Phi, psi and omega in degrees: 000331188297324184287347179263006182264343173267095195267117172276105179283345163244105192304149179302314181299329179284320178300321181295341176292350181256008176239119180301146184301332182266009184292138184285327178238114185272068181225160174254162155271113192247113188257122174271114182282343180221070181296143185279157171270147178229157181238128178232105186064239181262003185257132175251133183213161178263136180294155181302138178273328184250123182237161178243092189231155176271173182301334180299332187253357186257149173054052179219157180210133182295132171061027177298325180247008178282128175264149185220137173226102186067233178271358183272126180246141175231133181247024183296329182295316181289316186282318190253345179254297182290329183304303179297325178294319175295317179301323185274343182284336184301316179297321182294317178295321176301318183298313182283328177295329180253016185303136170212146181290146009257036182297146178203093181253102184294322179296315180290332174296312184292322175297315182295313187293322176295316175302314181297317178302313180288330176294326175292330185271334194273352181279164176306320180289319177298321180290324173297318176300311180297323176298319180289330180288322182261346185066025179264131182249332180287130186293322181294315180294326179294321177296325177292316183295325178303316183290324180289327185257025187299336181256027187304325187258355191297316182292318179299313179295322181304320182271005181271169173270121184263131176236129178250114185241160186230165183244028190289336179264010182258148176280349180231167182237176184284146175271169182240143181229173177278005174226066191296338171266092187267143177239139175238131173225122184300339179268004183232082184283151177306133184098347176284168185299337181284340189242004181279151172062037178082010179277162172230155169300140180297149178283343178272009165283132194306317188270020176275135171250144175248125179250135176214113178291124178279332175191188190295340183237009179226141185222136173258132176239127177243128184233134178300133181301325181297332179279325174294324181281333187217061184287004180259001183271200181274112187295339184256016171275144182293143174291162176301144179052065182283354179307120183270344187260079183198174176277156176211164182241133181254140176246108184294331180295338181277351179298129178263133176229175174095003180264125178252126182277150172284169174299321179294322178295316179299316181299318179295317179294325174296322177301316177298312180304313181295315180298331179267358179290158178274317180209325188235142164229159181215153179205161178286330179243135185301320188297330187290342182282354187234057179299333183294342180291327179272313185292329186073199178287125179235134173290135186296327183282352184291332177294323179285316181295333177270003177062032178310316190257002187282142167290162175288112182294342177292342180254017178250125179279138176272082178260160183224341188206140175241128176235127185240142173246144180254146177300127180095001179111166179091156178207170176210157181212146169199161182271183184297345179253016176080010180276148180269164184301333181277355177286130182304335183266001178307128184046048177312108186296316181296314181295319178300320179294316178294315180298323178301314180294307185291327180295316179289326172299321182292313176308319176300307181301321183295315180297323178293316181291323191242359174081184188286347179281127183288141177259017175176138187230120177272192185231109185231145174052038174081009181209160177277142179309144178296156181286330182223132178284148176294166181299321178295316185291323179294319180295326177296315180297320177302320184292336182297320179305314181286322181294320185256011188302326182299341183265352190300321192253021174292146179236000000 
């Protein structure tokens, strides 16, 4: 039982993905953002904030998942619940870290999504978030709720636009935090009501991006479709159909790949990861832990306004309805936000007309800002989108901003 009581809320095997296989010393620079005070005799001092530790000693807490009834202790959650999920997740993370079109493995997708949802919930920050969401204060009851709500984030992420980006052209790599499933919303700055006391902005707020480093040089970004279609709206307004506990359909062909981040962009992402950490961050190089030294003072919403985390809207299809037929008879239908035909908001005509205008205006603005080279390439019509638009196609996109400009600033 003893070995299951030191609970790694960021698994050792995941931490090791941030250390190259040929590294001579398999240790991190491990930064405590809130070092404790200690007393030795008459002297009071603050413990060292920067440590040099290996994965075995990082991101762990004794009895975080141990349930207790009187003197009786149980480690079943660590051993029999998280253990099998962690074992199966490694292959799924490898699959998405190396993802290329036209691959579509549904089993690995489900494995990965479940791991990701639980990784967000199982950290000290995640458990505080879950406690606030459910109003459960008892630790035993909260751990039971975690198991029941293990797919809490899966439907929303399934309907998001996925971008897999890399740091191969950067001089630095991604850092690791005690909150590895990080969320960024430009309307929820650190210190706002959305972020106090261990909270995070909800993923069902329209302007929320979810970030997850797949390894030291690969990052997954998930963005709500409603924000890609209407990035000029209110980022803290709920997306359509925000109910998270339901079925959803994933489209592998919409995954965007091929974007390589600059050193400055990786540094900005590391800054977001650090700002959203609960207490600890780690990196292979000490300098990577202090992106603020290079970036200087930055407004929190600047990352959103500069579209740092946005997928390329030119590689997003404006679809509205999915209709399926089943072998042996029967059919099903739902719109792009998972609503059924009997929902009063199904295929909301007014919203669709507005989204059509703002989405195309955004395509035009994106083309103007970033030029004809795509910052993410999906898979359409049996082939991957081209890396660079032709002159005619680029000019067409540029024209969209002017044509639809009057719709950009509607609220």
